[in-house]
C-alpha positions in Angstrom: 17.2 -27.7 12.4 19.0 -27.1 15.8 15.8 -26.1 17.7 15.3 -29.7 18.8 18.9 -30.2 20.0 20.5 -29.2 23.3 23.2 -26.6 23.2 26.1 -29.0 23.4 24.8 -30.9 20.3 24.4 -27.7 18.5 28.0 -26.7 19.3 29.2 -30.1 18.1 27.3 -30.0 14.8 28.4 -26.4 14.0 32.0 -27.2 15.2 32.1 -24.2 17.6 32.1 -23.3 21.3 31.1 -20.5 23.7 34.5 -18.9 22.8 33.4 -18.6 19.2 35.4 -19.2 16.1 39.0 -18.4 15.5 39.7 -15.8 12.8 41.2 -18.4 10.5 38.2 -20.7 10.9 35.8 -17.8 10.2 37.8 -16.9 7.1 37.5 -20.5 5.8 33.8 -20.6 6.5 33.3 -17.3 4.7 34.8 -18.9 1.6 32.6 -22.0 2.1 29.2 -20.3 2.8 29.7 -16.9 1.2 28.8 -13.5 2.6 25.8 -13.0 4.9 23.7 -11.1 2.4 20.8 -11.6 0.1 21.4 -12.1 -3.6 19.9 -9.2 -5.4 18.3 -9.7 -8.8 20.3 -8.4 -11.7 19.5 -4.7 -12.1 18.1 -3.5 -15.4 20.5 -1.2 -17.1 19.5 2.4 -17.8 19.6 1.6 -21.6 17.4 -1.5 -21.2 15.0 0.4 -19.0 14.7 3.0 -21.7 14.1 0.4 -24.4 11.5 -1.3 -22.4 9.3 1.7 -22.9 8.8 0.9 -26.6 7.4 -2.6 -26.4 3.7 -1.9 -27.0 2.1 -2.9 -30.4 0.8 0.7 -30.8 4.3 2.1 -30.5 5.6 -0.4 -33.1 2.8 0.5 -35.5 3.7 4.2 -35.2 7.4 3.5 -35.8 6.5 1.5 -39.0 4.3 4.4 -40.1 7.1 6.8 -39.5 9.5 4.7 -41.6 7.0 4.4 -44.4 6.4 8.2 -44.3 10.1 8.9 -44.5 10.6 6.5 -47.4 7.8 8.3 -49.2 9.5 11.6 -48.7 7.2 12.9 -46.0 10.0 13.8 -43.6 7.8 16.2 -41.5 5.2 13.5 -41.0 7.9 11.0 -40.0 9.5 13.5 -37.6 6.1 14.3 -35.9 5.4 10.6 -35.3 8.9 9.8 -34.1 8.8 12.8 -31.8 5.6 11.7 -30.0 7.0 8.1 -29.7 10.3 9.4 -28.2 8.4 11.7 -25.8 6.3 8.8 -24.5 9.5 6.8 -24.0 11.3 9.6 -22.2 8.4 10.2 -19.8 8.0 6.6 -18.9 11.7 6.1 -18.4 12.1 9.1 -16.2 9.2 8.1 -14.0 10.4 4.5 -13.5 14.0 5.6 -13.0 13.0 8.1 -10.3 10.8 5.5 -8.6 13.7 2.9 -8.5 16.1 5.5 -7.0 13.5 6.4 -4.4 13.2 2.6 -3.5 17.0 2.5 -3.0 16.8 5.3 -0.5 14.1 3.4 1.4 16.4 0.3 1.9 17.3 0.1 5.6 16.6 -3.3 6.9 19.9 -5.1 6.9 22.0 -4.7 10.1 25.3 -3.0 9.2 27.2 -4.4 12.2 27.0 -7.2 14.7 28.8 -7.9 18.0 30.5 -11.3 17.7 32.7 -13.4 20.0 35.9 -14.6 18.2 38.6 -16.5 20.2 36.8 -15.5 23.4 36.9 -11.8 22.7 34.0 -9.5 21.8 34.3 -7.4 18.6 32.1 -5.6 16.1 32.3 -6.7 12.5 30.1 -6.0 9.4 27.2 -8.4 9.5 28.0 -9.5 6.0 31.1 -11.3 7.4 29.2 -13.5 9.8 29.3 -17.3 9.3 27.5 -20.4 10.7 29.1 -21.2 14.1 29.7 -17.5 15.1 28.6 -16.5 18.6 26.7 -13.2 18.5 25.6 -10.9 21.4 22.0 -9.6 21.4 20.8 -6.5 23.2 17.7 -4.4 23.2 17.3 -2.6 19.9 19.6 -4.8 17.9 18.6 -6.0 14.5 19.3 -9.8 14.3 21.7 -10.3 11.4 21.2 -14.1 10.7 19.3 -17.1 11.9 20.6 -18.4 15.2 20.0 -20.7 18.2 19.8 -19.1 21.6 22.5 -20.3 24.0 22.0 -17.7 26.7 19.2 -15.3 27.6 18.2 -12.8 30.2 14.6 -11.9 29.8 15.1 -11.9 26.0 12.1 -10.9 23.8 12.2 -10.5 20.1 9.9 -8.6 17.8 9.1 -11.0 15.0 6.2 -9.1 13.4 8.2 -8.5 10.2 8.4 -12.3 9.8 5.3 -13.8 11.4 2.9 -10.8 11.7 2.7 -11.4 15.5 2.5 -8.0 17.1 3.6 -9.1 20.7 7.3 -9.7 21.2 8.2 -13.4 21.6 9.8 -14.6 24.9 12.9 -16.6 24.0 14.2 -19.7 25.8 17.3 -21.9 25.8 15.9 -25.4 26.2 15.5 -27.8 23.2 12.0 -28.0 21.8 10.1 -31.1 20.6 10.8 -32.2 17.0 8.0 -31.0 14.7 7.5 -27.7 16.5 6.2 -25.1 13.9 8.6 -22.3 12.9 6.5 -19.6 14.6 6.7 -21.5 17.9 10.5 -22.2 17.9 11.2 -19.9 20.8 14.8 -21.0 21.1 15.6 -19.6 17.7 16.0 -16.0 16.4 15.7 -15.0 12.8 17.4 -12.6 10.4 15.4 -9.4 9.9 13.7 -9.4 13.3 14.7 -7.2 16.2 15.4 -7.5 20.0 12.6 -5.8 21.8 13.8 -6.4 25.4 16.6 -8.1 27.4 19.8 -9.5 26.2 21.3 -12.8 25.2 23.8 -14.8 23.1 23.1 -17.0 20.1 25.1 -19.3 17.8 24.5 -18.6 14.1 23.0 -21.5 12.2 22.3 -20.0 8.8 23.3 -16.9 6.8 22.4 -15.2 3.6 20.0 -17.0 1.3 19.8 -20.0 3.7 18.0 -17.9 6.4 14.2 -17.8 6.6 14.5 -14.3 5.4 16.6 -15.4 2.4 14.3 -18.3 1.5 11.4 -15.9 1.2 13.5 -13.7 -0.9 14.3 -16.7 -3.1 10.7 -17.6 -3.4 10.0 -14.3 -5.1 12.1 -15.4 -8.0 9.6 -18.2 -8.8 6.6 -15.8 -9.1 5.9 -14.1 -12.4 4.1 -10.8 -12.1 1.2 -10.7 -14.5 0.7 -7.9 -16.9 -1.6 -5.1 -15.8 -5.1 -4.6 -17.2 -4.0 -1.3 -18.8 -1.1 -2.9 -20.6 -3.4 -5.6 -21.9 -6.0 -3.1 -22.9 -3.5 -0.8 -24.7 -2.1 -3.7 -26.6 -5.5 -5.0 -27.5 -6.5 -1.5 -28.7 -3.3 -1.3 -30.7 -4.0 -4.6 -32.5 -7.5 -3.4 -33.3 -6.3 0.0 -34.6 -3.5 -1.7 -36.6 -6.0 -4.0 -38.3 -8.4 -1.2 -39.0 -5.6 0.9 -40.4 -4.5 -1.7 -43.0 -8.1 -2.0 -44.2 -8.5 1.8 -44.4 -5.3 2.3 -46.4 -6.1 -0.5 -48.8 -9.7 0.6 -49.3 -9.0 4.3 -49.8 -6.0 3.7 -52.2 -8.0 1.3 -54.4 -11.1 3.5 -54.3 -9.1 6.6 -55.3 -7.4 4.9 -58.2 -10.7 3.5 -59.3 -12.2 7.0 -59.3 -9.3 8.3 -61.4 -6.9 9.9 -58.9 -3.2 9.4 -59.6 -2.0 6.1 -57.9 1.1 7.6 -56.2 -0.9 10.6 -54.9 -3.6 8.3 -53.5 -1.0 6.1 -51.8 0.6 9.1 -50.1 -2.8 10.4 -49.2 -3.9 6.9 -47.9 -0.8 6.8 -45.6 -1.7 10.3 -44.3 -5.3 9.1 -43.6 -3.9 5.9 -42.0 -1.7 8.0 -39.7 -4.8 10.1 -39.0 -6.7 7.0 -38.1 -4.0 6.0 -35.6 -3.9 8.1 -32.5 -0.1 8.5 -32.5 -0.3 10.8 -29.5 -2.1 8.2 -27.4 1.1 6.6 -25.9 2.4 10.0 -24.9 -0.9 11.2 -23.5 -1.4 7.9 -21.6 2.1 8.2 -20.2 1.6 11.8 -19.3 -1.7 11.0 -17.7 -0.2 8.2 -15.7 2.9 10.3 -14.8 0.8 13.2 -13.5 -1.4 10.7 -11.6 1.8 9.3 -10.0 2.9 12.8 -9.0 -0.5 13.4 -7.3 -0.2 10.1 -5.6 3.2 10.9 -4.1 1.6 13.9 -2.5 -1.0 11.5 -1.1 1.8 9.3 0.3 1.9 6.6 -2.4 5.0 5.9 -4.5 4.3 3.9 -7.7 7.1 1.8 -9.0 5.6 1.0 -12.4 3.4 3.5 -14.3 0.8 1.0 -15.7 0.1 -0.4 -12.3 -1.5 2.8 -11.2 -4.6 1.9 -13.2 -4.7 -1.6 -11.7 -5.8 0.0 -8.4 -8.9 1.4 -10.1 -10.0 -2.2 -11.0 -9.2 -3.7 -7.7 -12.1 -5.4 -6.0 -10.3 -7.2 -3.1 -7.7 -5.8 -0.8 -5.8 -8.4 1.3 -4.2 -6.6 4.2 -1.8 -7.5 6.9 -3.0 -6.5 10.4 0.0 -5.4 12.4 1.2 -1.9 11.5 -1.1 -1.7 8.5 -4.6 -1.8 10.0 -3.3 -1.3 13.5 -0.8 1.2 14.9 1.8 -1.4 16.0 1.8 0.3 19.3 0.5 -1.6 22.3 -2.0 0.6 24.3 -3.8 0.1 27.6 -7.5 0.5 26.9 -9.1 -0.9 30.0 -8.2 -0.9 33.7 -10.0 -2.9 36.3 -9.7 -1.5 39.9 -11.9 -1.4 42.9 -14.6 -3.6 41.2 -15.0 -1.2 38.3 -13.9 -0.9 34.7 -12.1 2.3 33.6 -11.8 3.2 30.0 -8.5 4.8 29.0 -8.6 7.3 26.2 -5.8 8.3 23.9 -3.8 6.1 21.5 -0.3 5.2 20.6 2.6 6.4 22.8 1.3 9.9 23.4 0.8 10.3 27.2 -2.4 12.4 26.7 -5.5 10.6 27.8 -8.3 10.3 30.4 -9.7 7.6 32.7 -13.4 7.3 32.3 -15.8 5.1 34.3 -17.7 2.4 32.5 -17.1 0.4 29.3 -19.4 2.2 26.9 -18.7 4.6 24.1 -20.6 7.5 25.7 -18.8 10.2 27.6 -18.7 8.7 31.1 -17.6 10.4 34.3 -13.9 11.0 34.4 -11.8 9.4 37.1 -9.2 11.6 38.6 -5.6 10.6 38.5 -5.6 11.2 42.3 -7.9 8.1 42.8 -5.9 5.9 45.2 -6.8 2.6 43.6 -5.8 3.9 40.2 -2.6 5.4 41.5 -1.5 2.3 43.3 -2.0 0.1 40.2 -0.3 2.6 37.9 2.6 3.0 40.4 3.0 -0.8 40.2 2.9 -0.6 36.4 5.6 2.1 36.2 8.0 0.8 38.9 7.8 -2.9 38.0 8.9 -2.0 34.5 12.1 -1.7 32.4 10.8 0.3 29.5 11.1 4.1 28.9 9.1 6.8 27.2 10.8 9.8 25.6 9.9 12.5 23.1 11.6 13.4 19.9 10.8 16.0 17.2 8.6 13.6 15.3 6.6 12.4 18.4 6.7 10.1 21.4 9.0 7.0 21.3 9.6 4.0 23.5 12.7 2.1 24.4 12.1 -1.5 25.5 9.3 -4.0 25.4 6.1 -2.6 23.8 3.9 -4.2 26.4 5.8 -2.6 29.2 5.9 0.6 27.3 2.1 0.7 27.1 2.0 0.5 30.9 4.5 3.4 31.2 2.3 5.5 28.9 -0.8 4.7 30.9 1.0 5.8 34.1 2.1 9.0 32.4 -1.6 9.8 31.6 -2.1 10.0 35.3 0.9 12.2 35.8 3.4 9.5 36.8 6.7 10.1 34.9 8.8 7.0 35.1 12.1 8.7 35.3 10.9 10.7 38.3 9.4 7.6 40.0 12.6 5.7 39.5 14.6 8.5 41.2 12.1 9.0 44.0 11.3 5.3 44.7 14.6 3.5 43.8 14.6 -0.2 42.9 16.6 -2.1 45.5 16.2 -5.6 44.0 14.2 -7.5 41.5 13.1 -11.0 40.4 13.1 -10.9 36.6 10.4 -12.2 34.4 10.8 -15.7 33.1 8.7 -18.0 30.9 8.4 -20.4 33.8 7.3 -17.8 36.5 5.2 -15.6 34.1 5.7 -12.7 36.4 8.2 -9.9 37.4 8.7 -8.5 40.8 10.6 -5.4 41.9 11.4 -4.2 45.4 11.3 -0.4 45.8 12.0 2.0 48.7 8.7 3.8 49.4 8.9 5.9 52.5 6.9 8.9 51.6 4.1 7.7 49.3 0.8 9.5 50.2 -1.7 7.5 52.1 -1.5 4.5 54.4 -1.8 1.7 52.0 1.9 1.7 51.0 3.2 2.8 54.4 6.4 0.9 54.4 10.1 1.5 53.5 10.1 -1.6 51.3 7.3 -2.5 48.9 7.2 -5.3 46.4 5.4 -4.7 43.1 4.5 -7.6 40.8 2.9 -7.9 37.4 2.2 -10.9 35.3 -0.3 -13.5 34.1 -3.6 -13.1 36.0 -3.8 -16.7 37.2 -0.2 -16.5 38.5 -0.6 -13.1 40.3 -4.0 -14.2 41.8 -2.4 -17.4 43.0 0.1 -15.4 45.1 -2.5 -13.0 46.6 -4.2 -13.4 49.9 -5.5 -9.9 50.1 -7.1 -7.3 47.9 -7.0 -3.5 47.8 -10.8 -2.6 47.8 -12.9 0.3 49.0 -9.7 2.2 50.0 -8.6 -0.7 52.4 -6.5 -3.8 52.2 -8.9 -6.7 52.8 -8.8 -10.5 52.8 -9.2 -11.9 49.3 -12.1 -14.3 49.3 -12.7 -17.2 46.9 -15.8 -15.5 45.5 -13.7 -12.3 44.7 -11.1 -14.4 42.9 -13.8 -16.0 40.8 -15.2 -12.5 40.1 -11.8 -11.3 39.0 -11.2 -14.3 36.8 -14.6 -13.7 35.1 -13.4 -10.1 34.4 -10.2 -11.5 33.0 -12.2 -13.7 30.6 -14.4 -10.8 29.5 -11.4 -8.6 28.7 -9.7 -11.5 26.9 -12.9 -12.0 24.8 -12.5 -8.4 23.6 -9.1 -9.4 22.2 -7.3 -7.5 25.0 -4.1 -8.8 26.5 -4.7 -9.0 30.2 -2.1 -8.3 32.9 -2.6 -8.5 36.6 -0.9 -6.4 39.4 -0.2 -6.8 43.0 1.9 -5.3 45.8 3.1 -6.0 49.3 4.4 -3.6 51.9 7.0 -5.5 53.9 7.2 -5.7 57.6 10.5 -5.3 59.4 12.9 -8.2 58.9 12.7 -8.2 55.2 15.4 -6.5 53.2 16.5 -6.5 49.6 19.9 -7.8 50.7 18.3 -10.8 52.4 16.2 -11.6 49.3 19.1 -11.2 46.8 21.5 -13.2 49.0 19.0 -16.1 49.3 18.4 -15.8 53.1 14.8 -15.1 52.4 13.5 -17.5 49.6 12.1 -15.9 46.5 8.8 -17.8 47.1 8.4 -16.0 50.4 9.1 -12.6 48.8 6.4 -13.2 46.2 3.7 -14.6 48.5 1.0 -13.0 50.7 0.5 -10.3 48.0 -2.3 -7.7 47.7 -4.2 -7.8 44.4 -4.5 -4.2 43.0 -6.1 -4.7 39.6 -6.0 -5.6 35.9 -5.1 -3.9 32.7 -6.3 -4.8 29.2 -4.2 -3.7 26.3 -3.9 -4.3 22.6 -2.4 -2.9 19.4 -5.3 -0.6 18.5 -6.6 0.0 14.9 -5.5 3.2 13.2 -8.2 5.8 13.7 -8.6 6.5 10.0 -8.8 2.9 8.9 -12.5 2.4 9.8 -13.5 5.2 7.4 -11.2 3.9 4.8 -12.7 0.4 4.9 -16.2 1.9 4.8 -15.2 3.8 1.7 -13.8 0.6 0.2 -17.1 -1.1 0.9 -19.0 1.7 -0.8 -16.7 1.3 -3.8 -17.4 -2.4 -4.1 -14.1 -3.4 -2.7 -13.9 -6.3 -0.2 -11.2 -6.0 2.5 -9.6 -9.2 3.8 -7.4 -9.4 6.9 -4.5 -11.9 6.6 -2.4 -12.0 9.8 -0.1 -14.1 11.9 -1.9 -13.1 15.0 -4.3 -15.3 17.0 -7.8 -16.0 15.8 -9.7 -14.2 18.6 -7.5 -11.1 18.4 -7.7 -10.9 14.6 -11.5 -11.5 14.6 -12.1 -8.8 17.2 -10.0 -6.2 15.4 -11.7 -7.2 12.1 -15.1 -6.9 13.6 -14.3 -3.5 15.1 -13.0 -2.2 11.7 -16.0 -3.5 9.8 -14.1 -6.2 7.9 -15.8 -9.2 9.6 -19.5 -9.2 8.9 -22.2 -11.5 10.5 -22.0 -14.3 7.9 -18.3 -14.0 7.1 -15.9 -16.8 7.8 -12.6 -16.8 9.7 -9.9 -19.4 8.9 -6.6 -20.2 10.7 -3.5 -21.4 8.8 -4.0 -25.0 10.1 -7.6 -25.0 9.0 -6.6 -23.7 5.6 -4.0 -26.6 5.4 -6.8 -29.1 6.0 -8.8 -27.9 3.0 -8.4 -29.3 -0.5 -7.9 -26.8 -3.3 -11.5 -27.2 -4.5 -12.9 -26.8 -1.0 -10.9 -23.7 -0.4 -11.9 -22.1 -3.7 -15.5 -22.7 -2.8 -15.1 -20.8 0.5 -12.6 -18.2 -0.4 -15.2 -15.5 -1.3 -16.8 -15.8 2.1 -13.6 -15.6 4.2 -12.8 -12.2 5.6 -10.1 -13.1 8.2 -7.2 -15.4 8.0 -5.3 -15.9 11.3 -2.1 -17.6 12.4 -1.0 -17.9 8.8 2.4 -18.3 7.2 3.8 -17.0 3.9 2.6 -20.0 1.8 -0.9 -19.4 3.2 -0.9 -15.8 2.1 0.2 -16.8 -1.4 -2.4 -19.4 -1.6 -5.2 -17.0 -0.6 -4.1 -14.4 -3.2 -3.9 -17.0 -6.0 -7.3 -18.5 -5.1 -8.9 -15.1 -5.3 -7.3 -14.4 -8.6 -8.6 -17.8 -10.0 -12.1 -16.6 -9.0 -11.5 -13.6 -11.3 -10.8 -10.9 -8.6 -8.3 -8.1 -9.1 -6.3 -8.5 -5.9 -4.3 -5.9 -4.0 -2.1 -7.1 -1.2 -0.8 -4.8 1.5 2.0 -5.6 3.9 5.3 -4.7 5.4 7.0 -7.9 6.5 9.3 -10.4 4.8 6.3 -12.8 5.2 4.2 -10.6 2.9 6.6 -10.5 0.0 5.6 -13.6 -2.1 1.9 -12.6 -1.9 2.8 -9.0 -2.7 4.4 -10.1 -5.9 1.7 -12.6 -6.8 -1.1 -10.0 -6.3 -2.2 -7.8 -9.2 -1.2 -4.9 -7.0 1.4 -5.3 -4.3 1.4 -2.5 -1.8 4.4 -2.3 0.6 4.9 -0.1 3.6 7.7 2.5 3.1 8.6 3.1 6.8 8.4 -0.3 8.4 8.5 -2.4 5.2 11.4 -4.7 4.6 13.6 -4.6 1.5 12.1 -7.8 0.2 8.5 -6.5 0.5 9.4 -3.3 -1.3 11.1 -5.1 -4.1 8.1 -7.3 -4.5 5.6 -4.5 -4.6 4.0 -2.4 -7.3 3.5 0.6 -5.0 4.8 1.8 -1.6 2.9 3.7 1.0 5.3 6.3 2.3 3.3 6.9 5.5 2.5 3.2 6.2 -1.2 4.2 6.3 -3.9 1.9 5.0 -6.1 4.9 4.5 -3.7 6.2 1.8 -4.8 3.1 -0.2 -8.3 4.7 -0.6 -6.7 7.8 -2.0 -4.6 5.6 -4.4 -7.7 3.6 -5.4 -9.6 6.8 -6.2 -6.6 8.1 -8.1 -6.3 4.8 -10.0 -10.0 4.9 -10.9 -9.8 8.6 -12.0 -6.7 7.9 -14.1 -8.5 5.1 -16.0 -11.7 7.2 -16.3 -9.6 10.1 -17.8 -7.7 7.7 -20.1 -10.9 6.2 -21.4 -12.5 9.6 -21.8 -9.7 11.2 -23.8 -9.3 8.0 -26.0 -13.1 8.2 -26.7 -12.6 11.9 -27.5 -9.8 11.0 -29.9 -11.9 8.3 -31.5 -14.7 10.8 -32.4 -12.1 12.9 -34.2 -10.5 10.0 -36.2 -13.9 8.4 -37.0 -15.1 11.8 -38.2 -12.1 12.4 -40.4 -12.3 9.0 -42.1 -16.1 9.3 -42.7 -15.8 12.8 -44.1 -13.2 11.7 -46.6 -14.9 8.5 -47.7 -18.3 10.1 -48.1 -16.9 13.1 -50.0 -15.0 10.9 -52.4 -17.9 8.6 -53.0 -20.5 11.3 -53.2 -18.7 14.2 -54.8 -15.4 12.8 -56.0 -13.4 15.5 -54.2 -10.9 15.5 -51.3 -12.4 17.6 -48.5 -9.1 17.7 -46.6 -5.5 17.9 -47.7 -3.1 15.3 -46.3 -1.2 17.9 -44.4 -4.5 19.2 -42.9 -5.4 15.7 -41.7 -2.0 15.5 -40.0 -2.4 19.0 -38.5 -5.9 18.0 -37.1 -4.4 14.9 -35.7 -1.5 16.8 -34.1 -3.5 19.6 -32.4 -6.6 17.7 -31.4 -4.6 14.7 -30.0 -2.0 16.9 -28.3 -2.9 19.5 -25.7 -6.6 18.8 -25.0 -6.2 15.1 -24.1 -3.3 16.0 -21.8 -5.5 18.5 -20.1 -8.3 15.9 -19.8 -5.8 13.6 -18.1 -5.7 16.0 -15.1 -9.4 16.1 -14.8 -10.4 15.8 -11.0 -12.4 12.8 -9.9 -16.1 12.8 -10.5 -18.3 13.1 -7.5 -19.5 9.7 -6.5 -16.5 8.0 -8.2 -15.8 6.0 -5.0 -19.5 4.9 -4.8 -19.2 3.1 -8.2 -18.4 -0.6 -8.4 -15.0 -1.6 -9.7 -14.9 -1.9 -13.5 -14.7 -5.4 -15.0 -11.1 -5.8 -16.4 -12.4 -8.2 -19.0 -14.2 -5.4 -20.8 -11.0 -3.8 -21.9 -10.0 -0.2 -22.5 -12.6 0.4 -25.2 -16.1 -1.0 -24.8 -19.2 -0.9 -26.9 -20.2 2.2 -25.0 -17.1 4.1 -26.1 -17.3 2.8 -29.7 -21.0 3.9 -29.8 -20.1 7.4 -28.4 -17.2 7.6 -30.9 -19.4 6.7 -33.8 -22.2 8.9 -32.6 -20.2 12.1 -32.3 -18.0 11.1 -35.2 -21.1 10.9 -37.3 -22.3 14.2 -36.0 -19.0 15.9 -36.9 -19.3 14.2 -40.4 -22.8 15.7 -40.8 -21.5 19.1 -39.8 -18.7 18.9 -42.4 -21.0 17.6 -45.1 -23.4 20.6 -44.5 -20.4 22.9 -44.9 -19.2 21.0 -48.0 -22.7 21.2 -49.7 -23.0 24.9 -48.7 -19.6 25.7 -50.1 -20.3 23.9 -53.4 -23.6 25.7 -53.8 -21.9 29.0 -53.0 -19.3 28.4 -55.7 -16.3 28.5 -53.3 -12.9 27.4 -54.5 -11.6 24.0 -53.5 -9.1 25.8 -51.1 -12.0 27.7 -49.4 -14.1 24.5 -49.1 -11.1 22.6 -47.6 -10.4 25.5 -45.2 -14.0 25.5 -44.1 -14.1 21.8 -43.5 -10.6 21.8 -41.9 -11.6 24.6 -39.4 -15.0 23.1 -38.6 -13.4 19.8 -37.6 -10.9 21.5 -35.3 -13.5 23.7 -33.6 -16.0 20.9 -33.3 -13.4 18.8 -31.5 -12.6 21.7 -29.2 -16.3 21.7 -28.1 -16.1 18.0 -27.9 -13.1 18.2 -25.5 -15.5 19.7 -22.9 -17.9 16.7 -23.3 -15.2 14.3 -22.2 -14.4 15.9 -18.9 -17.0 13.4 -17.7 -19.0 10.8 -19.4 -21.8 11.2 -16.8 -22.0 14.8 -15.7 -22.8 18.0 -17.5 -19.8 20.3 -17.9 -21.8 23.1 -16.3 -22.4 21.0 -13.2 -18.7 20.3 -13.0 -17.8 24.0 -13.2 -16.4 25.5 -16.3 -13.1 26.5 -14.6 -12.4 23.5 -12.4 -10.1 22.2 -15.1 -8.1 25.3 -16.1 -5.6 23.2 -18.0 -8.3 22.4 -20.5 -9.3 26.0 -20.9 -5.6 26.9 -21.7 -5.3 23.9 -24.1 -8.4 24.8 -26.1 -7.4 28.5 -26.3 -3.9 27.5 -27.4 -5.3 25.2 -30.1 -7.7 27.9 -31.3 -4.8 30.4 -31.6 -2.7 27.9 -33.6 -5.6 27.2 -35.9 -6.1 31.0 -36.5 -2.4 31.3 -37.3 -2.7 28.5 -39.9 -5.6 30.4 -41.5 -4.2 34.0 -41.4 -0.4 33.8 -41.3 0.8 34.0 -44.9 3.6 31.4 -44.9 1.4 29.0 -42.9 -1.4 29.6 -45.5 1.0 28.4 -48.1 2.1 25.3 -46.1 -1.5 24.2 -45.3 -3.3 25.4 -48.4 -5.7 27.6 -46.5 -7.4 30.9 -47.2 -8.9 33.6 -44.8 -12.5 33.2 -43.7 -15.2 35.9 -43.4 -17.4 36.6 -40.3 -20.5 34.9 -41.9 -18.4 31.9 -42.6 -17.1 31.9 -39.0 -20.7 32.2 -37.8 -21.8 29.0 -39.7 -18.7 27.1 -38.5 -19.2 28.0 -34.8 -23.0 27.4 -34.9 -22.5 23.9 -36.3 -19.5 23.1 -34.1 -21.3 24.0 -30.9 -23.9 21.3 -31.6 -21.2 18.8 -30.6 -21.4 20.1 -27.0 -25.1 20.7 -27.0 -26.1 17.3 -28.2 -23.9 15.5 -25.6 -25.3 17.6 -22.8 -28.8 16.5 -23.9 -27.7 12.8 -23.9 -26.1 13.1 -20.4 -29.3 14.8 -19.1 -31.5 11.9 -20.4 -29.1 9.2 -19.0 -28.9 10.8 -15.6 -32.7 10.9 -15.5 -32.8 7.2 -16.2 -30.2 6.5 -13.5 -32.2 8.5 -11.0 -35.3 6.4 -11.8 
């Protein structure tokens, strides 16, 4: 694996040298190993993507019904059914096609070019043409194009957060490491997809394309099958149920009609019409429209859905497994505590914005502010800014850094006190430096300071050091305390070390600072020439203080997690970071509770499958984990019956993203592999946006369930009206064309308007629904039967009254026909919410429904009063008294449901 070999052995095995490969050798290897790129899965053609929209059982039933209608000469009926089927397919296709195009625009991970040494000369080539044995040059900001072994480094640090989840850049080394060193600790290797955070170096490529760690993870995705979403399962189950019921209805009605003396052919045609009426053929279109509109709303709330049905999965989610770095945290190291002059200062402000204050004390209350003119604070921040190679700059979209994030945090802290690094570098130029190394664990610069205010730095040459606390303290004999340089006592050292421990226990990364004003005889030239040993230049230092920094949580995440908790959703942190850091962040965010468990990757490895499954529900934090661990966690939770959402942005998250019921990738920092594996992408990389997505998912499912229940009441009512009328009076209360018209207008605009109903208040305080209960539960069937029976009673009252009044069959059918339509319009308002009164929601908070109902009413009036439509639908005009009876009866549909809601809300309040 090269990490455990010395450089000469690596060169020998790869048949290369420091001069790199010859062009001829590189060409041969390109043919042998292939291009340095990931194999993309075969893209689905536009035609296949369109056809995939017509796979559901409900769609197939409707197509069969259309074919039967056409064969029987009912061309209009067939055309109506096929039109709704085609509309549903078009809407689903357009949404998924647009989503895939948006994904392609987000792809930006692969490095387009690399600097390589060929035949001893540097040249830039497309990274796809790199081969094992190539020597590449690495500099700050470079994206590493392939896996490689370090052969030369100058303070080289690499940001590997996209691969390991570790937020702090890794210091790289040249030396061989012991065999068996874990991949995360192979600090003499660099990996494709990571980036150089600081320094420079050279490396020899050891693996390209699918053979890299990045590529192996991409390959792993191909072995994971994405399970069908709960909505897909529910719609198919509902389709099978409706299909079976339809066959029974058609057979029963046809046989009954023939038995009662109706012509067999007429009864068969009428039975098909009734069967089509029993099937909510508009359901696929309405569900697709509802999902599509939900997706559009989610885009505005920074969530891009790749597959329409997966929107609803969020509504059933009860566990969110989240990566820490960049998802729960800002991925911006920030100085939060400063220890100077025996006191702790709290630093306000977050990220790289140089706006903040220094407050005394370590509490959350508003403590006294410390002025940036405080000499102890100024000396420490001067050290932090001058002994530093990072820069802070501003762009249109905010403050940015260039260089190591840890050093950048120090530059930002100095800027909060009014120290601008560019001005300091110009005013107090660096004359020499001793760079940081993994052995020394410190960095020292020598600056010319001849006019710094005060006596403490009254010298032309001052050394500034920063580094590990134990190293810095070991070189100090003095301390800057009470405005004076004093002798550092053993007791003071112990006091400082206790402070270091306390800061570390808060998951802060602690760095110490010191300085030394040099007397005459020292000069940068003597130090750099070796006349004065480095050891002497970094001894007899003055301790100035400590800083505690970390990658802070996003401000909005705490509230988001609380909302998830109220909604019955457990948040689990899965990170490659250290256990103490992960636990502290999780505790602060409210993820880690008193009795919750924390597991590391190694601890997880030691558990048998059964042991882990017994514990998985109590674990809230997983630290120092690798991709296989994340996958194992997600699969264990799914075995327990949880609906799992996984958020992440790195290559290391991709397998778990695909295995999860809902994979949520980051759009800005996310890798191509994580986006490809996901069901949804957050365009603002904000965990809090998930809460909005969950609410939208719940609302979408609530609306789908409500408008399906609304449709059921209509279909059940139609069937019962017809069956009872045939059995009781041997008459047909509705013509076949009237049944189809009722189906078309009641299942058309009102359900689509219901699909845009805003969320109920308290929606995010309800527990996630049980996915096992399906789309239609006993509750919905009971409601459908209840209101369907009420509509039937209304129609039978009209039927009896019409018979007693001696109305013609056309007048009777027109009365029943119109009653059913208007009753369903009142019913549409019932299903804006299954819990709350329409009056408490506000009559005009869903204007789309108002317009839908008014349009339907106008269409019905046209059918009754426009002559050529009267002929087509066998209708006759109605008088005002007849309208009065229809409206009075139809309104009871709304009134009765309002009474039921009032009673149920009273029971819930009790």
